[in-house]
KOLRO-259601 format. One record per atom (N, C-alpha, C, O, CB): chain; residue in one letter; z negated, x, y negated; residue number from 0; atom name. Coordinates in steps of 0.1 Angstrom, whole numbers, plus 5000, padded with zeros to 4 digits. Atoms other than C-alpha are relative to their C-alpha. Glycine has a CB too. Layout:
REM residues N
 chaine residu    z    x    y num atome
      A      a    Z    X    Y NUM    CA
...
This chain:
REM residues 157
 chaine residu    z    x    y num atome
      A      m 4996 4999 4986   0     N
      A      m 8269 2156 3002   0    CA
      A      m 4991 5010 5007   0     C
      A      m 4984 5007 5017   0     O
      A      m 5016 5003 5002   0    CB
      A      i 5007 4989 4994   1     N
      A      i 8252 2189 3009   1    CA
      A      i 4985 4997 5001   1     C
      A      i 4978 5000 5011   1     O
      A      i 5003 5013 4992   1    CB
      A      r 5014 5005 5001   2     N
      A      r 8217 2175 2998   2    CA
      A      r 4997 4991 5011   2     C
      A      r 4987 4992 5018   2     O
      A      r 4997 4994 4986   2    CB
      A      h 5002 5009 4990   3     N
      A      h 8222 2146 3022   3    CA
      A      h 5000 5006 5014   3     C
      A      h 4991 5003 5022   3     O
      A      h 5012 4989 5000   3    CB
      A      l 4999 4993 4988   4     N
      A      l 8232 2169 3050   4    CA
      A      l 4987 5008 5003   4     C
      A      l 4982 5008 5014   4     O
      A      l 5012 5009 5000   4    CB
      A      a 5013 4992 4999   5     N
      A      a 8201 2191 3043   5    CA
      A      a 4988 4991 5004   5     C
      A      a 4979 4994 5011   5     O
      A      a 4997 5008 4987   5    CB
      A      i 5011 5010 4997   6     N
      A      i 8178 2160 3044   6    CA
      A      i 5002 4995 5014   6     C
      A      i 4991 4993 5020   6     O
      A      i 5001 4989 4990   6    CB
      A      c 4999 5005 4987   7     N
      A      c 8192 2148 3077   7    CA
      A      c 4997 5011 5010   7     C
      A      c 4991 5008 5021   7     O
      A      c 5015 4994 5002   7    CB
      A      i 5004 4988 4991   8     N
      A      i 8188 2183 3093   8    CA
      A      i 4986 5000 5000   8     C
      A      i 4980 5001 5011   8     O
      A      i 5006 5013 4994   8    CB
      A      a 5015 4999 5000   9     N
      A      a 8152 2185 3081   9    CA
      A      a 4993 4987 5007   9     C
      A      a 4982 4988 5013   9     O
      A      a 4996 5001 4984   9    CB
      A      a 5006 5012 4992  10     N
      A      a 8145 2149 3094  10    CA
      A      a 5001 5002 5014  10     C
      A      a 4991 4999 5021  10     O
      A      a 5006 4987 4996  10    CB
      A      g 4999 4997 4987  11     N
      A      g 8159 2159 3127  11    CA
      A      g 4991 5011 5006  11     C
      A      g 4987 5010 5017  11     O
      A      g 5014 5003 5003  11    CB
      A      m 5009 4989 4996  12     N
      A      m 8138 2191 3128  12    CA
      A      m 4986 4994 5001  12     C
      A      m 4979 4997 5011  12     O
      A      m 5001 5011 4990  12    CB
      A      l 5013 5007 5000  13     N
      A      l 8107 2170 3120  13    CA
      A      l 4998 4991 5013  13     C
      A      l 4988 4991 5019  13     O
      A      l 4998 4992 4987  13    CB
      A      a 5002 5009 4989  14     N
      A      a 8114 2145 3147  14    CA
      A      a 4999 5008 5013  14     C
      A      a 4992 5004 5022  14     O
      A      a 5012 4991 5001  14    CB
      A      t 5001 4992 4988  15     N
      A      t 8120 2172 3173  15    CA
      A      t 4987 5007 5001  15     C
      A      t 4982 5008 5012  15     O
      A      t 5011 5010 5000  15    CB
      A      s 5013 4993 4999  16     N
      A      s 8088 2190 3164  16    CA
      A      s 4990 4988 5003  16     C
      A      s 4980 4991 5011  16     O
      A      s 4996 5008 4987  16    CB
      A      a 5010 5011 4996  17     N
      A      a 8069 2156 3167  17    CA
      A      a 5001 4998 5015  17     C
      A      a 4990 4997 5022  17     O
      A      a 5004 4987 4992  17    CB
      A      i 5000 5002 4985  18     N
      A      i 8082 2151 3202  18    CA
      A      i 4994 5011 5008  18     C
      A      i 4987 5010 5017  18     O
      A      i 5016 4997 5004  18    CB
      A      a 5004 4987 4993  19     N
      A      a 8076 2187 3212  19    CA
      A      a 4984 5001 4999  19     C
      A      a 4978 5006 5008  19     O
      A      a 5007 5012 4993  19    CB
      A      a 5013 4999 5002  20     N
      A      a 8041 2184 3199  20    CA
      A      a 4991 4993 5011  20     C
      A      a 4980 4996 5014  20     O
      A      a 4996 4996 4987  20    CB
      A      d 5006 5008 4990  21     N
      A      d 8032 2158 3224  21    CA
      A      d 5001 5006 5014  21     C
      A      d 4992 5004 5022  21     O
      A      d 5005 4986 5001  21    CB
      A      d 4997 4996 4987  22     N
      A      d 8046 2176 3254  22    CA
      A      d 4998 5016 5002  22     C
      A      d 4999 5020 5013  22     O
      A      d 5012 4997 5002  22    CB
      A      v 5000 4985 4999  23     N
      A      v 8041 2214 3246  23    CA
      A      v 4987 5005 4994  23     C
      A      v 4983 5001 4983  23     O
      A      v 5012 5005 4993  23    CB
      A      s 5013 4994 5005  24     N
      A      s 8008 2233 3243  24    CA
      A      s 5003 5010 4989  24     C
      A      s 5015 5013 4987  24     O
      A      s 4992 5007 5010  24    CB
      A      p 4998 4990 5010  25     N
      A      p 8003 2258 3214  25    CA
      A      p 5006 5012 5006  25     C
      A      p 5013 5019 4999  25     O
      A      p 4987 5004 4993  25    CB
      A      n 4995 4988 4994  26     N
      A      n 8012 2285 3239  26    CA
      A      n 5014 4998 5007  26     C
      A      n 5019 5007 5014  26     O
      A      n 4991 5006 5010  26    CB
      A      g 4987 5002 4994  27     N
      A      g 8044 2269 3251  27    CA
      A      g 5000 4994 5013  27     C
      A      g 5011 4993 5019  27     O
      A      g 5007 5011 5000  27    CB
      A      v 5000 5007 4987  28     N
      A      v 8033 2252 3283  28    CA
      A      v 5005 4985 4998  28     C
      A      v 4999 4978 4990  28     O
      A      v 4986 5000 5007  28    CB
      A      r 4993 5013 5001  29     N
      A      r 8055 2221 3287  29    CA
      A      r 4996 4991 5010  29     C
      A      r 4997 4995 5022  29     O
      A      r 5015 5001 5000  29    CB
      A      t 5003 5010 4990  30     N
      A      t 8044 2190 3305  30    CA
      A      t 5013 4993 5005  30     C
      A      t 5022 4990 4997  30     O
      A      t 4990 4990 4995  30    CB
      A      l 4987 5006 4995  31     N
      A      l 8070 2175 3328  31    CA
      A      l 4998 4987 5006  31     C
      A      l 4988 4984 5013  31     O
      A      l 5006 5009 5011  31    CB
      A      s 5001 5013 4994  32     N
      A      s 8077 2140 3336  32    CA
      A      s 5014 4995 5001  32     C
      A      s 5019 4987 4993  32     O
      A      s 4990 4990 4990  32    CB
      A      p 4987 5004 4999  33     N
      A      p 8112 2137 3348  33    CA
      A      p 5004 4986 5005  33     C
      A      p 4996 4979 5012  33     O
      A      p 5006 5009 5009  33    CB
      A      e 4996 5013 4995  34     N
      A      e 8132 2105 3354  34    CA
      A      e 5000 5000 5016  34     C
      A      e 5004 5010 5022  34     O
      A      e 5015 4997 4994  34    CB
      A      g 5000 5001 4986  35     N
      A      g 8127 2093 3389  35    CA
      A      g 4986 5005 5007  35     C
      A      g 4984 5002 5019  35     O
      A      g 5011 5007 5006  35    CB
      A      g 5013 4996 4995  36     N
      A      g 8092 2108 3393  36    CA
      A      g 4991 4989 5003  36     C
      A      g 4993 4978 4998  36     O
      A      g 4994 5009 4991  36    CB
      A      i 5011 5011 4998  37     N
      A      i 8061 2090 3406  37    CA
      A      i 4993 4999 4987  37     C
      A      i 4994 5007 4978  37     O
      A      i 4991 5004 5011  37    CB
      A      q 5008 5002 5012  38     N
      A      q 8037 2076 3380  38    CA
      A      q 4986 5006 5002  38     C
      A      q 4979 5002 5012  38     O
      A      q 4998 4986 4997  38    CB
      A      p 5014 4996 4997  39     N
      A      p 8005 2096 3377  39    CA
      A      p 4989 4989 4998  39     C
      A      p 4991 4981 4990  39     O
      A      p 4996 5011 4990  39    CB
      A      t 5010 5010 4999  40     N
      A      t 7975 2075 3384  40    CA
      A      t 4987 5002 4992  40     C
      A      t 4978 4994 4992  40     O
      A      t 4996 4997 5013  40    CB
      A      a 5011 4997 5007  41     N
      A      a 7950 2092 3363  41    CA
      A      a 5002 5012 4990  41     C
      A      a 5013 5013 4984  41     O
      A      a 4988 5004 5011  41    CB
      A      t 4998 4990 5010  42     N
      A      t 7944 2123 3341  42    CA
      A      t 5007 5012 5006  42     C
      A      t 5000 5022 5008  42     O
      A      t 4986 5005 4993  42    CB
      A      w 4992 4988 4996  43     N
      A      w 7971 2146 3355  43    CA
      A      w 5014 4997 4998  43     C
      A      w 5019 4985 4997  43     O
      A      w 4996 5003 5015  43    CB
      A      a 4985 4999 5002  44     N
      A      a 8008 2154 3351  44    CA
      A      a 5007 5004 5013  44     C
      A      a 5001 5009 5022  44     O
      A      a 5004 5010 4989  44    CB
      A      l 4992 4997 4987  45     N
      A      l 8035 2157 3377  45    CA
      A      l 5003 5015 5001  45     C
      A      l 5004 5020 5012  45     O
      A      l 5014 4992 5000  45    CB
      A      g 4997 4986 5000  46     N
      A      g 8041 2193 3366  46    CA
      A      g 5000 5006 4987  46     C
      A      g 4999 4998 4977  46     O
      A      g 5012 5003 5006  46    CB
      A      t 4998 4993 5013  47     N
      A      t 8043 2219 3339  47    CA
      A      t 5009 5011 5001  47     C
      A      t 5011 5016 5012  47     O
      A      t 4986 5004 4994  47    CB
      A      r 4992 4987 5000  48     N
      A      r 8066 2247 3329  48    CA
      A      r 4992 5010 4991  48     C
      A      r 4989 5007 4979  48     O
      A      r 5014 4997 4995  48    CB
      A      a 5007 4989 5008  49     N
      A      a 8049 2280 3317  49    CA
      A      a 5010 5011 5002  49     C
      A      a 5010 5018 5012  49     O
      A      a 4986 5004 5005  49    CB
      A      g 4991 4989 5000  50     N
      A      g 8076 2305 3308  50    CA
      A      g 5010 4997 5011  50     C
      A      g 5016 4986 5011  50     O
      A      g 4992 5015 5002  50    CB
      A      d 4990 5002 4989  51     N
      A      d 8098 2310 3339  51    CA
      A      d 4995 4995 5013  51     C
      A      d 5001 4996 5023  51     O
      A      d 5006 5014 5002  51    CB
      A      f 5006 5006 4988  52     N
      A      f 8075 2292 3363  52    CA
      A      f 4998 4986 4998  52     C
      A      f 4995 4981 4987  52     O
      A      f 4987 5006 5002  52    CB
      A      v 5002 5014 5000  53     N
      A      v 8073 2256 3372  53    CA
      A      v 4989 4997 5011  53     C
      A      v 4990 5001 5022  53     O
      A      v 5013 4992 5003  53    CB
      A      y 5012 5002 4992  54     N
      A      y 8040 2243 3386  54    CA
      A      y 5001 4985 5003  54     C
      A      y 5001 4977 4994  54     O
      A      y 4986 5004 4993  54    CB
      A      v 4999 5014 4996  55     N
      A      v 8042 2210 3406  55    CA
      A      v 4987 4995 5005  55     C
      A      v 4982 5001 5015  55     O
      A      v 5012 4998 5011  55    CB
      A      a 5014 5006 4995  56     N
      A      a 8010 2189 3411  56    CA
      A      a 5003 4996 5015  56     C
      A      a 5014 4994 5019  56     O
      A      a 4995 4987 4990  56    CB
      A      g 5000 5005 4986  57     N
      A      g 8001 2178 3446  57    CA
      A      g 5008 4987 5001  57     C
      A      g 5005 4977 4995  57     O
      A      g 4985 4998 5006  57    CB
      A      m 4992 5013 4999  58     N
      A      m 8028 2153 3456  58    CA
      A      m 4997 4994 5013  58     C
      A      m 4996 5001 5023  58     O
      A      m 5015 5003 4999  58    CB
      A      r 5001 5008 4988  59     N
      A      r 8023 2126 3482  59    CA
      A      r 5011 4992 5003  59     C
      A      r 5020 4992 4995  59     O
      A      r 4988 4992 5000  59    CB
      A      g 4988 5008 4995  60     N
      A      g 8046 2103 3501  60    CA
      A      g 5001 4987 4993  60     C
      A      g 4999 4977 4999  60     O
      A      g 5000 4997 5015  60    CB
      A      i 4999 5013 5008  61     N
      A      i 8049 2077 3473  61    CA
      A      i 5014 4998 4996  61     C
      A      i 5021 5007 4991  61     O
      A      i 4990 5001 4986  61    CB
      A      d 4986 5005 5004  62     N
      A      d 8081 2058 3467  62    CA
      A      d 4998 4997 4984  62     C
      A      d 4990 4989 4980  62     O
      A      d 5005 4987 5008  62    CB
      A      a 5001 5002 5015  63     N
      A      a 8086 2060 3428  63    CA
      A      a 5005 4986 4996  63     C
      A      a 5001 4981 4986  63     O
      A      a 5008 5012 4992  63    CB
      A      a 4995 5013 5004  64     N
      A      a 8105 2027 3428  64    CA
      A      a 4988 4990 5002  64     C
      A      a 4987 4980 4994  64     O
      A      a 5012 4996 5008  64    CB
      A      t 5010 5010 4997  65     N
      A      t 8075 2008 3443  65    CA
      A      t 4986 5005 4996  65     C
      A      t 4976 4997 4994  65     O
      A      t 5000 4996 5015  65    CB
      A      n 5012 4993 5003  66     N
      A      n 8047 2033 3434  66    CA
      A      n 4990 4996 5012  66     C
      A      n 4978 4994 5011  66     O
      A      n 4994 4995 4986  66    CB
      A      a 5008 5002 4987  67     N
      A      a 8034 2027 3470  67    CA
      A      a 5003 5011 5010  67     C
      A      a 5014 5016 5010  67     O
      A      a 5003 4986 5006  67    CB
      A      l 4997 4990 4991  68     N
      A      l 8030 2051 3499  68    CA
      A      l 5011 4994 5011  68     C
      A      l 5011 4982 5014  68     O
      A      l 4986 5005 5008  68    CB
      A      v 4990 5004 4991  69     N
      A      v 8060 2050 3523  69    CA
      A      v 4993 4999 5015  69     C
      A      v 4983 5006 5018  69     O
      A      v 5014 5010 5000  69    CB
      A      e 5004 5002 4987  70     N
      A      e 8055 2039 3559  70    CA
      A      e 5005 5011 5010  70     C
      A      e 5016 5015 5009  70     O
      A      e 5004 4986 5005  70    CB
      A      g 4997 4990 4989  71     N
      A      g 8054 2064 3589  71    CA
      A      g 4996 5014 4996  71     C
      A      g 4999 5018 4985  71     O
      A      g 5015 5000 5004  71    CB
      A      d 5004 4986 5003  72     N
      A      d 8041 2099 3591  72    CA
      A      d 5011 5009 4996  72     C
      A      d 5009 5016 4986  72     O
      A      d 4993 5006 5012  72    CB
      A      e 4990 4990 5003  73     N
      A      e 8073 2118 3591  73    CA
      A      e 5007 4995 4986  73     C
      A      e 5010 5004 4978  73     O
      A      e 5011 5001 5011  73    CB
      A      a 4995 5005 5012  74     N
      A      a 8087 2096 3563  74    CA
      A      a 4992 5004 4988  74     C
      A      a 4997 5008 4978  74     O
      A      a 5002 4985 5001  74    CB
      A      r 5008 4997 5011  75     N
      A      r 8057 2101 3542  75    CA
      A      r 4999 5015 4996  75     C
      A      r 4999 5019 4985  75     O
      A      r 4986 4995 5003  75    CB
      A      v 5000 4986 5003  76     N
      A      v 8056 2139 3546  76    CA
      A      v 5014 5004 4994  76     C
      A      v 5014 5012 4985  76     O
      A      v 4997 5009 5014  76    CB
      A      r 4988 4997 5007  77     N
      A      r 8093 2141 3538  77    CA
      A      r 5001 4995 4986  77     C
      A      r 5006 5002 4977  77     O
      A      r 5010 4993 5008  77    CB
      A      k 5000 5004 5014  78     N
      A      k 8088 2120 3507  78    CA
      A      k 4990 5008 4991  78     C
      A      k 4993 5009 4979  78     O
      A      k 4995 4984 4999  78    CB
      A      a 5008 4991 5008  79     N
      A      a 8060 2142 3495  79    CA
      A      a 5008 5013 4997  79     C
      A      a 5007 5018 4985  79     O
      A      a 4987 5004 5008  79    CB
      A      f 4992 4989 5003  80     N
      A      f 8084 2172 3498  80    CA
      A      f 5011 4997 4990  80     C
      A      f 5014 5005 4981  80     O
      A      f 5006 5006 5012  80    CB
      A      e 4990 5005 5010  81     N
      A      e 8111 2152 3480  81    CA
      A      e 4996 4999 4987  81     C
      A      e 5003 5002 4977  81     O
      A      e 5006 4987 5005  81    CB
      A      n 5005 5003 5013  82     N
      A      n 8089 2142 3452  82    CA
      A      n 4997 5014 4993  82     C
      A      n 4999 5015 4981  82     O
      A      n 4987 4992 5001  82    CB
      A      m 5002 4987 5006  83     N
      A      m 8079 2179 3447  83    CA
      A      m 5014 5006 4996  83     C
      A      m 5015 5013 4986  83     O
      A      m 4992 5010 5011  83    CB
      A      q 4988 4994 5002  84     N
      A      q 8115 2189 3450  84    CA
      A      q 5007 4993 4987  84     C
      A      q 5014 5000 4979  84     O
      A      q 5009 4998 5012  84    CB
      A      l 4994 5007 5011  85     N
      A      l 8125 2164 3423  85    CA
      A      l 4995 5006 4986  85     C
      A      l 5003 5008 4977  85     O
      A      l 4995 4985 5000  85    CB
      A      i 5006 4993 5011  86     N
      A      i 8101 2180 3398  86    CA
      A      i 5006 5013 4997  86     C
      A      i 5010 5017 4986  86     O
      A      i 4985 5000 5001  86    CB
      A      a 4995 4986 5001  87     N
      A      a 8113 2215 3405  87    CA
      A      a 5015 4999 4996  87     C
      A      a 5019 5005 4986  87     O
      A      a 4999 5009 5015  87    CB
      A      k 4985 5001 5003  88     N
      A      k 8150 2205 3404  88    CA
      A      k 5002 4995 4984  88     C
      A      k 5012 4999 4978  88     O
      A      k 5008 4988 5010  88    CB
      A      s 4998 5004 5014  89     N
      A      s 8145 2188 3369  89    CA
      A      s 4999 5012 4991  89     C
      A      s 5003 5011 4979  89     O
      A      s 4990 4989 4996  89    CB
      A      e 5001 4988 5008  90     N
      A      e 8138 2224 3357  90    CA
      A      e 5010 5010 5004  90     C
      A      e 5008 5022 5000  90     O
      A      e 4987 5005 5000  90    CB
      A      g 4990 4991 4995  91     N
      A      g 8167 2240 3375  91    CA
      A      g 4996 5008 5012  91     C
      A      g 5003 5017 5015  91     O
      A      g 5003 5008 4989  91    CB
      A      a 5004 4992 4989  92     N
      A      a 8148 2253 3405  92    CA
      A      a 5004 4992 5013  92     C
      A      a 5003 4980 5014  92     O
      A      a 4985 5003 5000  92    CB
      A      s 4997 5006 4987  93     N
      A      s 8158 2247 3441  93    CA
      A      s 4988 5002 5010  93     C
      A      s 4978 5008 5006  93     O
      A      s 5013 5007 5006  93    CB
      A      l 5011 4997 4990  94     N
      A      l 8136 2248 3472  94    CA
      A      l 4998 5015 5003  94     C
      A      l 4988 5020 5006  94     O
      A      l 5002 4992 5013  94    CB
      A      r 5000 4985 4998  95     N
      A      r 8146 2284 3477  95    CA
      A      r 4993 5008 4989  95     C
      A      r 4990 5020 4990  95     O
      A      r 5015 5006 5000  95    CB
      A      d 5006 4993 5012  96     N
      A      d 8130 2292 3443  96    CA
      A      d 4985 4997 5001  96     C
      A      d 4977 5001 4992  96     O
      A      d 5007 4994 4985  96    CB
      A      a 5015 5002 4998  97     N
      A      a 8095 2282 3457  97    CA
      A      a 4995 5014 5003  97     C
      A      a 4999 5021 5011  97     O
      A      a 4997 4989 5012  97    CB
      A      v 5006 4988 4998  98     N
      A      v 8072 2311 3453  98    CA
      A      v 4986 4999 5008  98     C
      A      v 4980 5008 5012  98     O
      A      v 4998 5007 4987  98    CB
      A      r 5014 5002 4994  99     N
      A      r 8041 2294 3468  99    CA
      A      r 4999 4984 5003  99     C
      A      r 5002 4976 4994  99     O
      A      r 4988 5004 4990  99    CB
      A      l 5003 5014 4996 100     N
      A      l 8033 2261 3486 100    CA
      A      l 4986 4999 5005 100     C
      A      l 4980 5009 5010 100     O
      A      l 5010 4994 5013 100    CB
      A      v 5012 5003 4994 101     N
      A      v 8000 2246 3494 101    CA
      A      v 5001 4986 5004 101     C
      A      v 5005 4977 4996 101     O
      A      v 4988 5002 4991 101    CB
      A      v 4999 5012 4994 102     N
      A      v 7997 2218 3517 102    CA
      A      v 4986 4996 5006 102     C
      A      v 4979 5003 5013 102     O
      A      v 5011 5001 5012 102    CB
      A      y 5013 5006 4997 103     N
      A      y 7966 2196 3522 103    CA
      A      y 5003 4989 5011 103     C
      A      y 5011 4980 5008 103     O
      A      y 4992 4995 4988 103    CB
      A      t 4998 5010 4991 104     N
      A      t 7964 2175 3553 104    CA
      A      t 4987 4996 5006 104     C
      A      t 4978 5003 5007 104     O
      A      t 5008 5005 5010 104    CB
      A      t 5012 5006 4996 105     N
      A      t 7938 2152 3568 105    CA
      A      t 4998 5002 5016 105     C
      A      t 4987 4999 5022 105     O
      A      t 4999 4985 4997 105    CB
      A      d 5001 4997 4986 106     N
      A      d 7945 2163 3604 106    CA
      A      d 5010 5011 5004 106     C
      A      d 5022 5008 5006 106     O
      A      d 5001 4986 5009 106    CB
      A      m 4991 4988 4998 107     N
      A      m 7959 2198 3611 107    CA
      A      m 5008 4998 5014 107     C
      A      m 5019 5002 5015 107     O
      A      m 4990 5013 5000 107    CB
      A      y 4994 5001 4986 108     N
      A      y 7966 2190 3648 108    CA
      A      y 5011 4990 5000 108     C
      A      y 5022 4993 5005 108     O
      A      y 4990 4995 5012 108    CB
      A      r 4990 5010 5000 109     N
      A      r 7986 2159 3641 109    CA
      A      r 5011 5002 4990 109     C
      A      r 5023 4999 4993 109     O
      A      r 4994 4986 4997 109    CB
      A      f 4991 5000 5010 110     N
      A      f 8003 2166 3609 110    CA
      A      f 5007 5014 4996 110     C
      A      f 5017 5014 4989 110     O
      A      f 4994 4993 4989 110    CB
      A      r 4993 4988 5003 111     N
      A      r 8010 2203 3607 111    CA
      A      r 5013 5002 5007 111     C
      A      r 5022 5007 5000 111     O
      A      r 4991 5011 5004 111    CB
      A      p 4986 4999 4993 112     N
      A      p 8039 2201 3633 112    CA
      A      p 5010 4992 4992 112     C
      A      p 5022 4995 4992 112     O
      A      p 5000 4995 5014 112    CB
      A      i 4991 5008 5009 113     N
      A      i 8054 2174 3611 113    CA
      A      i 5004 5007 4987 113     C
      A      i 5015 5007 4983 113     O
      A      i 4993 4986 4997 113    CB
      A      v 4997 4992 5012 114     N
      A      v 8051 2195 3580 114    CA
      A      v 5009 5010 5003 114     C
      A      v 5019 5012 4996 114     O
      A      v 4988 5006 4994 114    CB
      A      n 4991 4989 4997 115     N
      A      n 8067 2224 3598 115    CA
      A      n 5014 4995 5003 115     C
      A      n 5024 5001 4999 115     O
      A      n 4994 5008 5012 115    CB
      A      a 4987 5004 4996 116     N
      A      a 8096 2203 3611 116    CA
      A      a 5007 4995 4987 116     C
      A      a 5018 4999 4985 116     O
      A      a 4999 4988 5011 116    CB
      A      i 4993 5004 5013 117     N
      A      i 8103 2187 3577 117    CA
      A      i 5003 5012 4990 117     C
      A      i 5013 5012 4984 117     O
      A      i 4990 4990 4992 117    CB
      A      q 4997 4988 5008 118     N
      A      q 8100 2220 3560 118    CA
      A      q 5012 5007 5006 118     C
      A      q 5021 5012 4999 118     O
      A      q 4988 5010 4999 118    CB
      A      k 4988 4994 4993 119     N
      A      k 8126 2234 3585 119    CA
      A      k 5012 4992 4997 119     C
      A      k 5023 4998 4996 119     O
      A      k 4997 5001 5016 119    CB
      A      e 4989 5008 5002 120     N
      A      e 8148 2205 3579 120    CA
      A      e 5005 5002 4985 120     C
      A      e 5017 5002 4982 120     O
      A      e 4996 4985 5002 120    CB
      A      l 4997 4998 5014 121     N
      A      l 8147 2210 3541 121    CA
      A      l 5005 5014 4996 121     C
      A      l 5013 5016 4988 121     O
      A      l 4988 4996 4992 121    CB
      A      w 4996 4986 5002 122     N
      A      w 8149 2249 3541 122    CA
      A      w 5010 5006 5009 122     C
      A      w 5015 5017 5007 122     O
      A      w 4988 5007 5001 122    CB
      A      g 4992 4995 4990 123     N
      A      g 8170 2253 3571 123    CA
      A      g 4992 5011 5008 123     C
      A      g 4980 5010 5011 123     O
      A      g 5012 5006 4993 123    CB
      A      d 5006 4989 4993 124     N
      A      d 8163 2286 3590 124    CA
      A      d 4993 5009 4991 124     C
      A      d 4988 5020 4996 124     O
      A      d 5010 5007 5008 124    CB
      A      g 5009 4992 5009 125     N
      A      g 8145 2301 3560 125    CA
      A      g 5010 5009 4992 125     C
      A      g 5022 5007 4993 125     O
      A      g 4990 5009 5008 125    CB
      A      p 5014 4997 5000 126     N
      A      p 8135 2322 3545 126    CA
      A      p 4991 4990 4993 126     C
      A      p 4995 4982 4985 126     O
      A      p 4998 5014 4993 126    CB
      A      y 5010 5010 5005 127     N
      A      y 8104 2302 3538 127    CA
      A      y 4991 5007 4990 127     C
      A      y 4988 5019 4991 127     O
      A      y 4993 4994 5011 127    CB
      A      p 5009 4994 5009 128     N
      A      p 8081 2306 3509 128    CA
      A      p 4985 5001 5005 128     C
      A      p 4982 4995 5015 128     O
      A      p 5000 4991 4987 128    CB
      A      p 5013 5000 4995 129     N
      A      p 8045 2316 3513 129    CA
      A      p 4993 4987 4999 129     C
      A      p 4996 4979 4990 129     O
      A      p 4992 5010 4991 129    CB
      A      r 5006 5014 4999 130     N
      A      r 8025 2286 3523 130    CA
      A      r 4985 5002 5006 130     C
      A      r 4982 5009 5015 130     O
      A      r 5009 4991 5009 130    CB
      A      t 5014 5002 4995 131     N
      A      t 7988 2277 3528 131    CA
      A      t 4999 4986 5003 131     C
      A      t 5004 4977 4996 131     O
      A      t 4989 5004 4989 131    CB
      A      i 5001 5013 4995 132     N
      A      i 7980 2247 3548 132    CA
      A      i 4984 4999 5003 132     C
      A      i 4978 5007 5010 132     O
      A      i 5010 4997 5014 132    CB
      A      v 5015 5002 4999 133     N
      A      v 7944 2233 3547 133    CA
      A      v 4997 4986 5004 133     C
      A      v 5002 4976 4999 133     O
      A      v 4993 5003 4986 133    CB
      A      e 5005 5013 4996 134     N
      A      e 7927 2205 3565 134    CA
      A      e 4988 4996 4992 134     C
      A      e 4978 5002 4991 134     O
      A      e 4997 4999 5014 134    CB
      A      v 5010 5006 5009 135     N
      A      v 7907 2183 3542 135    CA
      A      v 4994 4987 5006 135     C
      A      v 5000 4981 5015 135     O
      A      v 5006 4997 4984 135    CB
      A      d 5007 5012 4994 136     N
      A      d 7883 2154 3550 136    CA
      A      d 5007 4988 4995 136     C
      A      d 5008 4978 5002 136     O
      A      d 4986 5000 4996 136    CB
      A      r 4996 5012 5005 137     N
      A      r 7900 2129 3527 137    CA
      A      r 5010 5003 4989 137     C
      A      r 5008 5013 4983 137     O
      A      r 4989 4991 4996 137    CB
      A      l 4991 5000 5011 138     N
      A      l 7930 2124 3503 138    CA
      A      l 5000 4987 4993 138     C
      A      l 4997 4977 4999 138     O
      A      l 5014 5004 5004 138    CB
      A      n 4998 5013 5006 139     N
      A      n 7937 2098 3477 139    CA
      A      n 5007 4989 5008 139     C
      A      n 5016 4992 5014 139     O
      A      n 5007 5002 4988 139    CB
      A      q 4995 5012 4993 140     N
      A      q 7944 2063 3491 140    CA
      A      q 5001 5003 5016 140     C
      A      q 5010 4998 5023 140     O
      A      q 5015 4996 4994 140    CB
      A      d 5001 4997 4986 141     N
      A      d 7935 2077 3525 141    CA
      A      d 5014 5006 5005 141     C
      A      d 5018 5004 5017 141     O
      A      d 4996 4988 5009 141    CB
      A      d 4988 4994 4995 142     N
      A      d 7968 2096 3526 142    CA
      A      d 5000 5011 5010 142     C
      A      d 4988 5015 5013 142     O
      A      d 5007 5004 4989 142    CB
      A      i 5001 4992 4989 143     N
      A      i 7977 2120 3553 143    CA
      A      i 5004 5016 4995 143     C
      A      i 5001 5025 5002 143     O
      A      i 5010 4994 5011 143    CB
      A      v 4995 4986 5005 144     N
      A      v 7994 2150 3532 144    CA
      A      v 5001 4999 4984 144     C
      A      v 5004 4989 4978 144     O
      A      v 5014 5004 5007 144    CB
      A      e 4998 4998 5014 145     N
      A      e 7996 2163 3497 145    CA
      A      e 5006 5014 5000 145     C
      A      e 5001 5024 5006 145     O
      A      e 4987 4997 4991 145    CB
      A      i 4993 4987 5000 146     N
      A      i 8020 2192 3488 146    CA
      A      i 5002 5004 4986 146     C
      A      i 5007 4996 4978 146     O
      A      i 5014 4999 5007 146    CB
      A      e 4997 4994 5013 147     N
      A      e 8020 2214 3457 147    CA
      A      e 5007 5012 5001 147     C
      A      e 5007 5019 5011 147     O
      A      e 4987 5002 4992 147    CB
      A      g 4991 4989 4999 148     N
      A      g 8044 2239 3448 148    CA
      A      g 5001 5008 4985 148     C
      A      g 4999 5002 4975 148     O
      A      g 5014 4995 5004 148    CB
      A      t 4998 4993 5012 149     N
      A      t 8051 2268 3423 149    CA
      A      t 5014 5006 5002 149     C
      A      t 5017 5011 5012 149     O
      A      t 4989 5011 4998 149    CB
      A      f 4986 4998 4999 150     N
      A      f 8087 2275 3415 150    CA
      A      f 5004 5011 4990 150     C
      A      f 4998 5011 4979 150     O
      A      f 5008 4987 4999 150    CB
      A      y 4994 4992 5010 151     N
      A      y 8106 2304 3397 151    CA
      A      y 5013 4995 4996 151     C
      A      y 5022 4994 5004 151     O
      A      y 5001 5015 5005 151    CB
      A      a 4988 5005 5006 152     N
      A      a 8132 2291 3373 152    CA
      A      a 5000 5005 4986 152     C
      A      a 4995 4999 4977 152     O
      A      a 5000 4984 5001 152    CB
      A      p 4999 4994 5012 153     N
      A      p 8140 2314 3345 153    CA
      A      p 5006 4990 4989 153     C
      A      p 5015 4983 4991 153     O
      A      p 5008 5011 5000 153    CB
      A      e 4996 5009 5010 154     N
      A      e 8143 2295 3312 154    CA
      A      e 5014 5004 4995 154     C
      A      e 5016 5016 4994 154     O
      A      e 4991 5000 4988 154    CB
      A      q 4988 4998 5006 155     N
      A      q 8178 2291 3299 155    CA
      A      q 5000 5000 4985 155     C
      A      q 4995 4991 4978 155     O
      A      q 5010 4990 5006 155    CB
      A      d 5000 4998 5016 156     N
      A      d 8185 2303 3263 156    CA
      A      d 5011 4991 4995 156     C
      A      d 5013 4990 4983 156     O
      A      d 5004 5015 4995 156    CB
């Protein structure tokens, strides 16, 4: 009985390390792919956890159910924030735990006010995290906005 229990425990440990080997770097950086997230379209991940920090890739206004861009500028910007929030939340971080945001937009004049309004909607009256907003010539699929974030989320023991 004890021998059988030891074999089961060892098999479980091997299975756990096999799963971890695929998603964790030698230094402990863990790749994130939470339920409900969008599907990466190339050689990138939705996010990573490195120690107490969660790094979220540039998120766009893609509906995870259809893998298509949502219609409407405000809806698309909101969805980009929501996609970022989903990754952070999967690791225990809230929007208030954001330590840095970077927003890329294809038209600062048109889309910056929308980004500001949606951010105010999601964060309330603040405080707001540090943010950089940059106008770029073009985004994937001719999208209008892409938002990346870094979050502080202490690992739970």
